[in-house]
C-alpha positions in Angstrom: 141.2 92.7 110.0 140.6 89.4 111.5 142.1 90.5 114.7 139.8 93.5 114.8 136.7 91.1 114.2 138.0 88.6 116.9 138.3 91.5 119.4 135.0 93.1 118.6 133.6 89.7 119.0 135.4 89.3 122.3 133.7 92.7 123.4 130.4 91.6 122.4 130.6 88.3 124.4 131.8 90.4 127.4 128.9 92.9 126.8 126.5 90.1 126.9 127.7 88.6 129.9 127.4 91.9 131.7 124.1 92.4 130.5 123.0 88.9 131.9 124.6 89.7 135.3 122.4 92.9 135.3 125.4 95.3 134.8 123.5 97.2 132.1 125.5 100.5 132.0 128.7 98.6 131.7 127.1 96.3 128.9 126.0 99.3 126.9 129.8 100.6 126.9 131.2 97.2 125.8 128.5 97.0 123.1 129.5 100.3 121.9 133.2 99.5 121.8 132.3 96.4 119.8 130.2 98.3 117.4 133.2 100.8 117.0 135.5 97.9 115.8 133.1 96.0 113.8 129.4 97.2 113.4 127.1 94.3 113.2 123.5 93.5 113.2 123.8 91.4 116.3 125.7 94.0 118.1 123.1 96.7 117.3 120.3 94.2 118.4 121.9 93.3 121.6 122.7 97.0 122.5 119.1 97.6 121.8 118.0 94.7 124.0 120.0 96.1 126.9 118.3 99.5 126.3 114.9 98.0 126.4 115.9 96.3 129.8 116.8 99.8 130.9 113.4 101.2 129.8 114.9 103.1 126.9 112.6 102.0 124.4 113.1 104.6 121.8 116.8 104.2 122.2 116.3 100.4 121.8 114.2 100.8 118.6 116.7 103.1 117.1 119.4 100.3 117.7 117.0 97.8 116.3 116.8 99.9 113.0 120.5 100.3 112.7 120.7 96.6 112.8 118.2 96.2 110.2 120.0 98.6 107.9 123.3 96.4 108.5 121.4 93.3 107.7 117.8 93.1 106.6 117.6 89.4 106.8 118.3 89.1 110.6 115.1 88.5 112.1 115.9 89.5 116.0 115.7 93.1 115.6 112.1 93.0 113.8 110.8 90.9 116.8 112.6 93.1 119.4 110.9 96.4 117.8 107.5 94.5 118.1 108.0 93.8 121.7 109.1 97.4 122.4 106.0 98.5 120.6 103.9 96.2 122.7 105.3 97.6 125.8 104.5 101.0 124.6 100.8 99.7 124.0 101.2 100.1 120.2 99.7 96.9 119.3 99.0 97.4 115.5 102.5 98.6 115.0 103.8 95.7 116.9 102.0 93.1 114.9 103.6 94.6 111.6 107.0 94.2 113.1 106.4 90.6 114.4 105.0 89.7 111.0 108.4 90.8 109.4 110.1 88.9 111.9 108.3 85.6 111.0 109.4 86.2 107.3 113.3 86.7 108.2 115.6 84.6 106.3 117.9 84.3 109.3 116.7 84.1 112.9 118.1 82.7 116.2 114.6 82.0 117.6 111.9 82.0 114.8 109.4 80.8 117.7 109.6 84.3 119.5 107.4 86.5 117.1 104.8 83.8 117.2 104.6 83.8 121.0 104.6 87.7 120.9 101.7 87.7 118.4 99.7 85.1 120.5 100.0 87.6 123.3 98.6 90.5 121.3 95.8 88.1 120.2 95.1 87.1 123.8 95.2 90.9 124.8 92.3 91.4 122.2 90.5 88.4 123.3 91.3 86.6 119.9 91.6 83.2 121.5 91.5 80.9 118.4 94.5 83.0 116.8 96.2 83.0 119.9 96.1 79.4 120.1 97.3 78.9 116.4 100.2 81.4 117.2 101.3 79.4 120.2 101.0 76.1 118.3 103.1 77.7 115.4 105.9 78.5 118.0 105.7 75.0 119.3 106.2 73.6 115.7 109.2 75.8 115.2 110.6 74.8 118.7 109.1 71.5 120.1 109.0 71.6 123.8 109.1 75.3 124.0 107.7 75.9 127.6 106.2 79.4 126.8 104.1 78.2 124.0 103.2 75.0 125.8 102.0 77.1 128.9 100.2 79.4 126.5 98.3 76.6 124.9 97.4 75.0 128.2 96.2 78.3 129.7 94.0 78.9 126.6 92.6 75.6 126.4 91.7 75.9 130.2 90.0 79.2 129.6 88.1 78.0 126.5 86.6 75.0 128.3 
């Protein structure tokens, strides 16, 4: 059993490396092999991210839902669903998912949903709320360049 988990993790790492190198079709194949051996929320989420990079947003969202079924405490897929919905222009739905991401018990990058929420607020012209969301992201990850740049840009526009 442990050998199977180790092999699934090795395939997951290989898939990620292929994804980062832009070999998305190959990455999909490796994520699927990993999932066949050991279905995890992480593998479903990363497969979804790969689909998202390919513009296959419905497939991406479906993989994130599978991740949530596997581990409802894992925050990444909630945020990712929010991002995919933003890309589809479904901002109200996106907000719901980003808020769920913010409440997740286990999250690799808890600053991400705050930055994404700030983006929604900016799109709606809600500058003070956007500023607050960027500041929350920065409090979760001090020095986070995206949040710092968002704050700088908003302050410049507000003055």
